[in-house]
Backbone bond lengths (Angstrom), bond angles and torsions (degrees), N, CA, C in turn:
res aa  C-N    CA-C-N  psi(-1)  N-CA   C-N-CA  omega(-1)  CA-C   N-CA-C  phi
1 X - - - 1.462 - - 1.530 109.08 -
2 X 1.309 116.73 120.55 1.458 121.31 -177.83 1.530 110.78 -95.79
3 X 1.312 115.65 140.19 1.461 120.79 172.29 1.524 107.54 -151.77
4 X 1.321 116.63 160.22 1.468 121.71 -176.92 1.521 108.48 -91.82
5 X 1.325 116.13 100.60 1.458 120.71 -176.18 1.527 111.42 -76.58
6 X 1.316 115.82 155.23 1.458 121.10 178.42 1.524 110.62 -64.05
7 X 1.324 117.26 -36.98 1.460 121.15 177.88 1.524 110.73 -59.04
8 X 1.332 116.69 -45.40 1.464 120.06 179.31 1.529 110.89 -67.57
9 X 1.309 116.54 -40.70 1.467 121.05 178.01 1.530 110.45 -57.22
10 X 1.325 116.84 -45.50 1.460 120.87 -178.48 1.522 111.63 -66.75
11 X 1.319 116.47 -39.81 1.476 119.38 177.00 1.520 110.63 -64.46
12 X 1.330 116.64 -40.31 1.463 120.49 178.65 1.533 110.57 -63.96
13 X 1.319 116.56 -38.97 1.458 121.52 -174.03 1.528 112.78 -81.28
14 X 1.342 116.59 -41.37 1.461 120.41 -172.63 1.530 113.98 -111.57
15 X 1.329 117.33 -8.88 1.458 120.96 175.14 1.509 115.09 75.62
16 X 1.331 118.22 15.10 1.468 120.89 179.54 1.527 108.60 -160.13
17 X 1.316 114.85 174.38 1.457 120.58 174.84 1.527 108.69 -69.36
18 X 1.331 116.26 134.20 1.459 121.21 179.97 1.528 108.73 -124.20
19 X 1.318 115.71 133.07 1.458 121.79 -177.76 1.524 110.37 -113.60
20 X 1.313 115.92 146.37 1.462 121.23 174.45 1.527 109.99 -92.09
21 X 1.316 115.19 133.75 1.462 121.08 172.20 1.522 107.36 -110.12
22 X 1.330 116.50 116.20 1.461 120.76 -178.01 1.520 110.63 -77.18
23 X 1.326 115.06 131.49 1.465 122.22 -174.78 1.528 110.27 -122.27
24 X 1.315 114.59 140.31 1.461 121.50 173.64 1.521 107.71 -113.51
25 X 1.333 116.51 108.44 1.464 120.84 -176.71 1.527 112.63 -88.78
26 X 1.334 116.72 2.49 1.454 119.85 176.13 1.519 115.08 83.92
27 X 1.337 117.17 20.65 1.454 120.65 -179.34 1.529 110.64 -85.01
28 X 1.322 116.24 175.01 1.455 121.67 172.97 1.527 108.08 -122.68
29 X 1.329 117.45 -150.69 1.465 121.42 -175.36 1.525 109.07 -146.41
30 X 1.332 118.23 140.08 1.470 119.87 179.05 1.522 113.18 -66.85
31 X 1.328 116.17 -13.22 1.455 121.16 176.94 1.524 111.23 -91.65
32 X 1.318 116.08 6.45 1.466 121.19 176.71 1.526 111.77 -119.63
33 X 1.341 116.22 -34.69 1.464 118.94 -173.12 1.525 113.71 -93.43
34 X 1.343 116.97 4.63 1.453 120.83 176.96 1.514 115.21 96.66
35 X 1.324 118.17 -4.51 1.462 120.78 179.91 1.528 111.33 -61.83
36 X 1.343 116.55 -46.14 1.469 120.53 174.42 1.522 111.65 -123.20
37 X 1.322 116.84 -18.23 1.455 120.87 -178.87 1.507 110.40 -173.87
38 X 1.332 115.41 179.78 1.459 121.23 176.87 1.522 109.56 -132.19
39 X 1.325 115.53 154.88 1.458 119.92 177.77 1.509 114.59 87.86
40 X 1.326 117.05 -18.36 1.462 120.38 -179.59 1.518 111.93 74.95
41 X 1.320 116.05 176.56 1.464 120.67 173.29 1.535 108.24 -62.38
42 X 1.316 117.39 143.67 1.460 120.05 -168.33 1.525 114.11 -68.57
43 X 1.335 117.39 -15.58 1.466 120.75 179.50 1.525 112.14 -93.57
44 X 1.335 117.61 -11.06 1.464 121.89 -169.75 1.522 111.06 -77.65
45 X 1.323 116.19 132.39 1.461 121.66 -178.13 1.524 110.92 -73.63
46 X 1.319 116.16 172.17 1.454 121.44 178.37 1.501 113.70 -63.36
47 X 1.338 116.45 -18.80 1.464 121.22 178.97 1.522 111.84 -93.71
48 X 1.333 116.71 9.93 1.460 119.78 178.33 1.507 113.25 65.42
49 X 1.354 115.88 40.42 1.471 122.54 -178.10 1.527 112.90 62.69
50 X 1.321 115.82 20.18 1.463 120.29 176.04 1.507 111.72 -112.48
51 X 1.345 115.68 44.12 1.462 120.92 -174.00 1.528 113.24 -61.18
52 X 1.326 117.10 -24.75 1.460 119.80 -177.53 1.527 112.15 -109.06
53 X 1.330 115.96 12.58 1.455 120.00 178.35 1.521 110.65 -80.46
54 X 1.347 116.14 161.68 1.453 121.57 177.09 1.535 109.71 -72.00
55 X 1.313 116.13 171.90 1.460 121.33 177.22 1.523 110.65 -74.28
56 X 1.327 117.19 135.64 1.460 119.82 179.93 1.528 112.68 -76.07
57 X 1.326 116.65 0.06 1.469 120.07 171.69 1.525 109.63 -67.49
58 X 1.345 115.59 -30.86 1.456 121.17 179.74 1.518 110.54 -80.02
59 X 1.325 116.79 152.40 1.461 120.84 173.92 1.523 109.23 -69.07
60 X 1.324 116.69 167.42 1.462 120.52 177.73 1.527 110.12 -59.61
61 X 1.326 116.87 -44.05 1.476 120.81 179.19 1.514 111.12 -62.21
62 X 1.320 117.17 -43.02 1.473 120.49 179.68 1.525 110.96 -64.44
63 X 1.333 117.14 -38.25 1.461 120.01 177.72 1.527 110.96 -64.94
64 X 1.325 116.43 -40.37 1.470 119.90 177.86 1.524 109.94 -62.98
65 X 1.317 117.32 -46.32 1.463 120.73 -178.85 1.525 111.54 -63.57
66 X 1.316 117.14 -39.50 1.460 120.24 178.31 1.525 110.63 -65.61
67 X 1.334 116.12 -42.13 1.462 119.70 176.96 1.516 112.25 -62.65
68 X 1.321 116.23 -41.54 1.469 120.89 178.21 1.521 111.13 -61.22
69 X 1.328 117.12 -41.63 1.464 120.56 -177.34 1.523 111.55 -62.11
70 X 1.330 116.97 -32.39 1.462 120.26 177.71 1.527 111.23 -71.86
71 X 1.338 115.94 -42.62 1.463 120.33 -178.93 1.517 111.39 -69.14
72 X 1.330 117.18 -38.49 1.461 121.32 -174.14 1.516 113.32 -67.95
73 X 1.326 117.11 -11.92 1.466 120.01 172.96 1.525 110.19 -67.50
74 X 1.343 116.06 -25.62 1.459 121.70 -179.97 1.519 112.53 -104.25
75 X 1.329 116.80 -36.70 1.471 120.81 -174.86 1.517 109.57 -150.02
76 X 1.325 116.80 124.70 1.463 121.26 -177.44 1.525 113.09 -101.71
77 X 1.323 117.03 -0.31 1.465 119.23 -172.70 1.522 113.38 -110.20
78 X 1.328 117.12 10.15 1.460 119.37 -176.50 1.518 113.39 -89.15
79 X 1.311 114.41 173.57 1.461 122.63 172.72 1.530 107.69 -116.78
80 X 1.351 116.25 178.63 1.458 119.15 -169.33 1.524 112.83 -137.26
81 X 1.338 114.10 146.79 1.458 122.62 167.89 1.523 107.06 -108.59
82 X 1.314 117.14 127.10 1.458 121.57 173.54 1.530 107.34 -81.69
83 X 1.328 115.40 112.66 1.463 121.77 -172.97 1.525 110.06 -106.46
84 X 1.313 116.24 104.49 1.458 121.57 176.46 1.523 107.36 -79.07
85 X 1.331 115.21 98.96 1.464 121.06 -165.24 1.524 113.93 -104.88
86 X 1.321 118.22 -42.16 1.459 120.87 -169.13 1.529 112.11 -77.47
87 X 1.341 115.52 131.61 1.461 122.99 176.96 1.541 111.89 63.53
88 X 1.353 117.55 -148.39 1.464 122.03 -174.62 1.524 108.77 -108.07
89 X 1.325 116.26 109.93 1.458 120.57 -164.98 1.520 115.64 -91.05
90 X 1.339 116.86 11.71 1.463 119.88 168.02 1.521 109.81 -122.58
91 X 1.324 116.15 17.70 1.468 121.71 -177.99 1.522 109.28 -106.57
92 X 1.322 114.27 79.06 1.465 122.09 179.99 1.523 107.04 -169.42
93 X 1.329 118.30 163.49 1.465 119.68 175.59 1.522 111.10 -54.77
94 X 1.321 116.52 144.51 1.464 120.70 -174.89 1.524 111.61 -59.91
95 X 1.341 117.58 -31.52 1.465 120.84 178.43 1.529 110.61 -64.70
96 X 1.321 116.17 -39.06 1.471 120.84 178.59 1.527 110.56 -67.97
97 X 1.315 115.91 -45.50 1.464 119.91 179.14 1.522 110.76 -59.67
98 X 1.321 116.63 -44.35 1.460 120.73 -179.44 1.516 111.38 -60.10
99 X 1.328 117.62 -43.95 1.467 121.44 -178.88 1.527 111.57 -61.00
100 X 1.333 117.01 -49.36 1.465 118.96 -174.30 1.526 111.62 -72.94
101 X 1.335 117.74 -38.72 1.460 119.73 -178.80 1.530 111.51 -69.45
102 X 1.325 116.70 -40.84 1.463 118.87 178.31 1.521 111.49 -67.07
103 X 1.328 117.07 -36.86 1.469 119.34 177.43 1.524 110.61 -60.33
104 X 1.333 116.84 -38.61 1.464 120.89 179.85 1.523 111.97 -73.40
105 X 1.336 116.65 -47.37 1.463 119.69 -171.04 1.526 111.78 -72.22
106 X 1.339 117.26 -23.45 1.457 120.60 -179.95 1.527 112.93 -87.32
107 X 1.336 116.77 -2.10 1.465 120.48 175.80 1.528 109.37 -69.94
108 X 1.323 117.43 130.57 1.473 121.79 -174.57 1.529 112.93 -62.95
109 X 1.316 117.37 -26.86 1.474 120.64 -178.78 1.523 112.49 -80.82
110 X 1.311 116.21 -15.05 1.463 121.44 -174.24 1.526 110.12 -92.88
111 X 1.345 116.02 126.15 1.467 120.58 179.22 1.524 112.40 -100.43
112 X 1.336 116.54 -12.74 1.466 120.97 -179.62 1.520 108.06 -165.92
113 X 1.331 116.15 163.09 1.456 119.67 170.34 1.519 109.03 -123.03
114 X 1.326 114.88 149.22 1.462 121.73 178.61 1.523 107.50 -126.48
115 X 1.320 116.16 130.98 1.454 121.50 -171.11 1.524 109.43 -124.25
116 X 1.327 116.49 113.75 1.463 121.11 177.47 1.518 109.13 -87.37
117 X 1.334 116.38 130.76 1.459 119.16 -177.04 1.525 110.87 -156.75
118 X 1.329 114.32 178.71 1.459 121.80 174.54 1.532 109.31 -96.73
119 X 1.322 117.63 145.95 1.471 119.94 178.87 1.528 113.69 -62.14
120 X 1.333 117.55 -21.66 1.464 119.93 -179.13 1.525 112.75 -89.89
121 X 1.325 116.98 12.51 1.473 121.26 179.51 1.532 110.40 -123.00
122 X 1.334 114.98 43.85 1.463 120.61 -177.55 1.530 109.86 -132.48
123 X 1.321 115.19 64.59 1.452 120.70 178.35 1.515 112.33 -73.64
124 X 1.320 116.47 178.83 1.461 121.11 -174.91 1.529 112.65 -60.10
125 X 1.332 117.19 -41.91 1.469 119.79 179.85 1.521 111.33 -62.03
126 X 1.320 115.79 -42.07 1.466 120.24 179.27 1.525 110.33 -64.91
127 X 1.320 116.63 -44.99 1.466 120.11 179.57 1.534 111.03 -61.06
128 X 1.320 116.69 -40.08 1.472 119.72 177.65 1.518 111.34 -62.40
129 X 1.330 116.95 -41.56 1.458 121.12 178.26 1.529 110.90 -64.43
130 X 1.317 117.09 -44.66 1.471 120.87 179.41 1.526 111.27 -61.83
131 X 1.320 115.78 -38.69 1.465 119.79 178.69 1.528 110.84 -63.14
132 X 1.338 117.32 -41.61 1.467 121.01 178.15 1.523 111.55 -66.04
133 X 1.311 116.94 -42.65 1.466 121.25 179.03 1.525 111.14 -62.20
134 X 1.322 115.49 -39.32 1.460 120.89 -177.39 1.528 112.62 -66.92
135 X 1.332 116.98 -17.53 1.467 121.23 175.26 1.531 110.98 -78.08
136 X 1.333 116.54 -18.33 1.464 121.37 -179.50 1.532 110.51 -89.95
137 X 1.314 115.28 -53.42 1.469 122.66 177.42 1.525 107.65 -149.40
138 X 1.337 117.74 160.67 1.468 119.61 -177.67 1.525 112.49 -59.21
139 X 1.323 114.67 141.38 1.463 122.25 177.38 1.526 108.52 -120.73
140 X 1.337 115.48 128.28 1.459 122.28 171.86 1.527 107.40 -106.15
141 X 1.318 117.52 135.66 1.460 121.01 172.73 1.526 107.88 -116.26
142 X 1.320 115.68 122.91 1.459 122.04 -176.98 1.524 109.47 -102.79
143 X 1.325 115.58 118.52 1.457 122.17 -176.04 1.527 110.83 -104.90
144 X 1.332 115.76 131.05 1.462 119.98 179.08 1.517 111.83 -85.73
145 X 1.316 117.08 89.51 1.469 121.43 176.03 1.528 110.01 -82.16
146 X 1.309 116.47 -52.98 1.470 126.21 177.61 1.527 113.03 71.74
147 X 1.329 118.08 -50.78 1.463 121.79 -178.77 1.525 109.31 -160.89
148 X 1.335 115.79 157.99 1.463 119.88 172.35 1.527 111.42 -113.70
149 X 1.312 117.76 3.44 1.470 120.92 -179.35 1.531 109.22 -79.19
150 X 1.331 116.87 121.72 1.465 121.13 -171.15 1.525 113.52 -60.01
151 X 1.327 117.60 -41.57 1.470 119.10 -178.93 1.523 110.84 -66.32
152 X 1.339 117.25 -34.40 1.456 120.39 178.07 1.521 110.88 -71.88
153 X 1.333 116.43 -38.11 1.469 120.65 177.12 1.523 110.00 -55.55
154 X 1.337 116.00 -45.43 1.464 120.35 178.85 1.529 110.42 -64.80
155 X 1.324 115.90 -44.04 1.471 120.24 -176.62 1.526 111.99 -63.08
156 X 1.319 117.53 -42.84 1.468 119.37 -176.74 1.520 112.47 -82.26
157 X 1.341 117.85 -2.12 1.469 122.29 176.95 1.525 111.72 63.59
158 X 1.344 116.45 43.30 1.462 120.20 -177.85 1.530 112.24 -70.46
159 X 1.304 117.15 -35.96 1.474 123.03 172.82 1.524 114.84 68.57
160 X 1.306 118.04 33.15 1.464 121.44 164.06 1.528 108.37 -156.88
161 X 1.322 116.17 154.00 1.465 121.39 -177.93 1.527 110.83 -86.28
162 X 1.328 115.67 161.05 1.467 120.46 -179.48 1.528 111.99 -59.10
163 X 1.336 116.72 -32.28 1.462 120.36 -179.14 1.535 111.62 -62.97
164 X 1.328 117.17 -27.74 1.468 121.00 177.35 1.529 109.99 -67.08
165 X 1.321 115.63 -41.86 1.476 120.06 174.75 1.522 110.34 -61.91
166 X 1.324 117.24 -46.58 1.467 120.99 -178.53 1.529 111.06 -56.96
167 X 1.326 117.23 -44.68 1.461 121.40 -178.89 1.536 110.73 -68.69
168 X 1.326 116.86 -37.39 1.468 119.92 178.68 1.523 111.03 -62.34
169 X 1.331 116.82 -43.01 1.468 120.09 178.26 1.524 109.95 -61.33
170 X 1.330 117.22 -45.67 1.464 121.03 -179.90 1.528 110.96 -60.07
171 X 1.329 116.42 -47.18 1.462 120.34 -177.75 1.528 111.92 -63.44
172 X 1.313 116.44 -39.81 1.467 120.52 179.46 1.529 111.17 -69.37
173 X 1.319 116.00 -41.64 1.467 119.49 179.09 1.524 111.23 -65.22
174 X 1.328 116.33 -34.45 1.465 120.83 -179.64 1.528 112.23 -62.78
175 X 1.337 117.22 -26.01 1.471 120.18 179.54 1.529 111.72 -106.04
176 X 1.329 116.45 12.79 1.459 120.25 172.90 1.506 116.59 82.52
177 X 1.344 117.18 17.49 1.465 120.77 -179.47 1.525 110.12 -85.66
178 X 1.318 115.66 139.48 1.462 122.23 176.51 1.532 109.07 -79.50
179 X 1.330 116.35 120.68 1.467 122.12 -174.63 1.526 110.84 -101.76
180 X 1.322 115.45 130.43 1.462 122.55 176.78 1.527 107.83 -118.70
181 X 1.317 117.23 132.97 1.465 121.63 -176.65 1.520 111.13 -112.40
182 X 1.332 115.70 126.20 1.465 121.56 175.70 1.529 109.68 -86.75
183 X 1.326 116.10 130.09 1.462 122.16 177.11 1.527 108.11 -130.98
184 X 1.334 116.65 130.92 1.465 121.00 178.77 1.520 109.68 -98.55
185 X 1.316 115.80 129.45 1.462 122.22 176.71 1.521 109.01 -102.10
186 X 1.346 115.91 126.44 1.461 120.57 177.72 1.512 114.30 106.15
187 X 1.335 117.99 14.85 1.462 120.02 176.95 1.533 110.32 -62.60
188 X 1.329 117.11 143.58 1.474 120.51 -176.36 1.525 113.04 -54.44
189 X 1.325 114.88 133.96 1.461 120.75 175.89 1.513 114.69 82.76
190 X 1.324 117.93 -0.45 1.464 119.45 -178.13 1.525 111.22 -95.62
191 X 1.321 114.85 135.76 1.457 120.90 174.54 1.531 109.16 -86.55
192 X 1.302 114.82 169.13 1.459 120.06 174.70 1.526 110.31 -57.36
193 X 1.308 116.88 -39.33 1.462 121.10 179.91 1.529 111.78 -65.45
194 X 1.329 116.92 -37.17 1.464 120.71 176.71 1.532 110.32 -60.04
195 X 1.312 116.13 -43.45 1.466 120.69 -178.83 1.524 110.94 -66.93
196 X 1.319 116.27 -39.97 1.463 120.07 177.79 1.523 111.32 -65.88
197 X 1.330 116.49 -33.69 1.466 120.32 176.45 1.527 111.25 -63.33
198 X 1.327 116.54 -38.69 1.464 120.44 177.86 1.515 110.82 -64.94
199 X 1.325 116.50 -44.74 1.467 120.73 178.27 1.525 109.85 -60.99
200 X 1.319 117.01 -45.84 1.463 121.07 -179.71 1.522 111.26 -60.78
201 X 1.312 116.88 -39.17 1.465 121.11 179.83 1.527 110.75 -62.62
202 X 1.322 116.36 -46.85 1.469 120.36 179.94 1.525 110.95 -60.56
203 X 1.327 115.95 -40.95 1.464 120.82 178.62 1.529 110.45 -63.33
204 X 1.328 116.46 -47.04 1.466 121.23 -176.79 1.529 112.16 -65.46
205 X 1.320 117.20 -34.93 1.466 120.78 -178.90 1.529 111.19 -72.90
206 X 1.343 116.57 -26.50 1.462 118.46 173.61 1.508 116.82 117.09
207 X 1.338 117.94 21.67 1.460 119.58 177.79 1.528 111.02 -60.11
208 X 1.333 116.19 145.78 1.464 121.21 177.32 1.522 112.33 -87.24
209 X 1.324 115.62 -27.22 1.457 120.50 -177.82 1.513 110.53 -145.59
210 X 1.324 115.77 160.85 1.466 121.59 -179.77 1.524 109.37 -135.91
211 X 1.338 115.44 136.27 1.456 122.20 169.38 1.522 107.59 -108.35
212 X 1.331 115.90 116.14 1.459 121.05 175.23 1.525 107.40 -94.97
213 X 1.304 115.86 115.94 1.461 122.13 -172.34 1.521 110.94 -116.46
214 X 1.321 116.66 121.83 1.455 120.50 171.99 1.529 109.24 -64.82
215 X 1.332 116.63 135.71 1.460 120.21 176.18 1.522 110.23 -65.32
216 X 1.324 115.91 123.61 1.455 121.64 172.76 1.526 109.31 -107.61
217 X 1.312 116.16 137.59 1.461 120.70 174.50 1.524 106.65 -99.96
218 X 1.321 115.69 115.65 1.460 121.61 -173.05 1.523 111.09 -113.14
219 X 1.305 115.41 146.43 1.468 121.57 178.26 1.526 110.62 -56.35
220 X 1.327 114.97 144.32 1.453 119.88 174.46 1.514 115.24 83.10
221 X 1.335 117.23 7.25 1.469 120.74 179.45 1.524 110.27 -108.75
222 X 1.344 115.26 157.50 1.470 120.00 175.66 1.526 110.10 -63.46
223 X 1.312 116.50 -33.17 1.460 120.95 177.25 1.520 110.81 -60.17
224 X 1.326 116.70 -40.17 1.466 120.98 179.18 1.520 111.05 -62.77
225 X 1.330 116.78 -38.86 1.467 120.01 178.12 1.524 110.59 -59.79
226 X 1.328 116.53 -45.91 1.461 120.50 -179.63 1.520 111.58 -65.58
227 X 1.330 115.80 -39.28 1.473 119.75 179.88 1.523 110.53 -64.15
228 X 1.318 116.65 -46.04 1.469 121.20 -177.07 1.525 111.47 -68.61
229 X 1.333 117.08 -21.40 1.468 121.22 174.69 1.525 112.09 -85.75
230 X 1.346 116.95 1.27 1.452 121.72 176.41 1.512 114.75 78.25
231 X 1.338 117.56 22.19 1.464 120.87 -177.41 1.522 113.16 -76.89
232 X 1.330 118.07 -19.47 1.471 121.13 176.77 1.521 108.74 -158.35
233 X 1.322 115.27 167.19 1.456 121.49 179.02 1.524 110.09 -115.78
234 X 1.317 115.66 147.52 1.459 120.34 175.15 1.521 109.20 -78.94
235 X 1.338 115.94 155.38 1.460 120.22 178.68 1.527 111.45 -67.53
236 X 1.329 115.76 142.02 1.463 121.00 167.69 1.527 107.98 -82.74
237 X 1.311 117.10 161.13 1.461 119.23 -173.33 1.523 112.46 -62.58
238 X 1.349 118.01 -38.69 1.467 118.97 -179.64 1.527 111.36 -67.16
239 X 1.332 116.85 -34.24 1.465 120.14 174.75 1.520 110.21 -63.98
240 X 1.328 115.35 -44.38 1.464 119.76 -178.65 1.521 111.20 -62.74
241 X 1.338 116.56 -43.80 1.461 120.30 -179.54 1.529 111.38 -63.38
242 X 1.319 117.09 -37.36 1.464 120.95 178.43 1.532 110.49 -64.14
243 X 1.326 116.72 -44.09 1.469 121.01 178.62 1.523 110.18 -66.41
244 X 1.323 116.19 -42.47 1.470 121.27 -179.71 1.528 110.73 -59.14
245 X 1.310 116.12 -45.69 1.472 120.60 179.47 1.518 110.91 -60.50
246 X 1.324 116.38 -43.28 1.463 120.21 -179.83 1.535 110.98 -64.63
247 X 1.331 116.86 -37.75 1.466 120.41 178.09 1.527 110.88 -64.01
248 X 1.320 116.49 -47.10 1.459 120.49 -177.88 1.529 111.23 -63.24
249 X 1.311 116.22 -30.37 1.466 120.08 -179.70 1.525 113.32 -68.42
250 X 1.343 117.25 -20.03 1.463 118.73 -178.52 1.531 112.84 -109.99
251 X 1.327 116.57 2.25 1.468 119.95 178.06 1.525 108.99 -94.24
252 X 1.329 118.42 122.19 1.469 120.66 -179.83 1.524 112.08 -59.10
253 X 1.325 116.25 153.39 1.462 121.58 -174.92 1.524 113.56 -65.86
254 X 1.327 117.42 -20.14 1.467 119.60 -178.63 1.531 112.69 -81.97
255 X 1.321 117.14 -11.89 1.469 120.56 179.13 1.523 109.04 -87.98
256 X 1.315 115.40 128.60 1.465 121.44 -175.33 1.526 109.81 -80.50
257 X 1.329 115.56 132.00 1.460 121.24 176.32 1.530 107.88 -93.44
258 X 1.316 115.81 106.98 1.465 121.06 -176.58 1.521 112.40 -81.61
259 X 1.316 116.61 -24.39 1.465 119.13 -177.36 1.513 109.09 -158.79
260 X 1.342 115.07 145.37 1.463 120.59 177.65 1.526 112.31 -114.78
261 X 1.314 117.47 -9.60 1.464 119.07 178.24 1.513 109.93 -153.39
262 X 1.303 120.60 -90.39 1.455 122.21 -178.38 1.509 111.51 121.95
263 X 1.312 115.73 162.07 1.461 122.43 -178.47 1.520 110.62 -116.97
264 X 1.324 115.42 140.31 1.460 120.09 167.33 1.515 107.62 -105.07
265 X 1.321 117.46 144.54 1.472 120.30 178.75 1.529 108.91 -56.99
266 X 1.349 117.32 122.58 1.469 121.30 -172.78 1.521 112.34 -58.36
267 X 1.323 117.09 -34.22 1.468 119.85 -177.99 1.524 111.81 -67.68
268 X 1.328 117.06 -21.18 1.462 121.65 -177.74 1.522 113.72 -109.54
269 X 1.325 117.35 -7.62 1.461 120.86 -173.18 1.526 111.68 -75.29
270 X 1.329 115.84 124.62 1.462 122.03 175.07 1.522 110.44 -98.38
271 X 1.331 115.89 -43.37 1.471 120.96 -179.39 1.532 108.66 -164.26
272 X 1.342 116.96 157.13 1.463 127.80 -11.00 1.532 111.15 -76.08
273 X 1.303 116.87 131.23 1.463 120.74 -174.02 1.525 112.44 -67.64
274 X 1.339 117.10 -24.81 1.468 118.82 178.68 1.528 111.37 -61.95
275 X 1.326 116.65 -24.68 1.465 119.72 -177.37 1.522 112.68 -70.78
276 X 1.337 117.36 -14.86 1.466 120.92 -179.82 1.523 112.23 -73.23
277 X 1.340 115.91 -19.95 1.470 120.31 178.75 1.529 108.32 -91.20
278 X 1.326 115.85 84.66 1.463 121.09 -171.60 1.523 112.30 -61.05
279 X 1.337 117.05 -40.67 1.468 120.49 -179.07 1.526 110.24 -62.48
280 X 1.323 116.65 -43.52 1.457 122.11 179.08 1.526 110.69 -60.97
281 X 1.325 115.96 -46.62 1.474 120.60 -178.69 1.523 111.03 -63.50
282 X 1.320 116.72 -46.43 1.470 119.45 -178.75 1.525 111.03 -64.76
283 X 1.321 118.03 -36.76 1.459 120.81 176.71 1.533 110.75 -62.97
284 X 1.321 116.60 -41.01 1.465 120.02 178.44 1.533 111.32 -65.06
285 X 1.329 115.43 -40.06 1.465 119.16 179.15 1.525 110.16 -66.83
286 X 1.326 117.01 -42.54 1.467 120.99 179.01 1.534 111.46 -61.39
287 X 1.320 117.72 -38.72 1.462 120.70 177.29 1.522 110.78 -65.75
288 X 1.341 115.23 -36.78 1.472 119.57 176.40 1.518 110.83 -61.07
């Protein structure tokens, strides 16, 4: 089964191996502070899905240097993407966003920046800033769609409608930004067809890339409470591989696959425990 991997895309674009350095800029989320909701999405960890990001006590430059030092133990010839991963990375005053993004994009080791955010946090000022940054180096914006099924949207406490995602993709594409869509496979109550509908929607709206993320149940989340009460079951690996194959079969070859599974922090992972064995999972995916 052929697909256009993010690793290959980066080699084609930059001519070398490119690594992501996860950054925590110290932001929060409108779904946590009461702007649109409280408690956040029910699957989101206490670190705002930035479990592998650096400490926000460090400056952006210090976080990049620390990330580089870890990678350079294995490879000294690569380049880097500064990945603003934790929480909602366009949810702050525009002056703050400008300072942190420019500090990252002007770093000589950085060939691009990637910004994870919510589709409802992309106002005109933010779009103008992203457009300016994209003239310096490539900018990826990663949008957390997760699902398009209305009952699941309510259950996971996403707090925005699908039309908000659709408009965000259009606005970003209009200014030349590369859009990446996060989709979770295995959300409670979703059938295989529901998941394929979400993938199809992202493709039809015009996403440039897709992250397919296995649902992880993490300690300290509302999702974990429901799981431990027996309200749903986590996917088994063969179920996940079957869904993954079906997703890849409907994604056009020009859309970049940024992720096929994902890691949950082992200290917080409740289920599925098989996902903690990364080598095992990747071997199964490669055989598929």
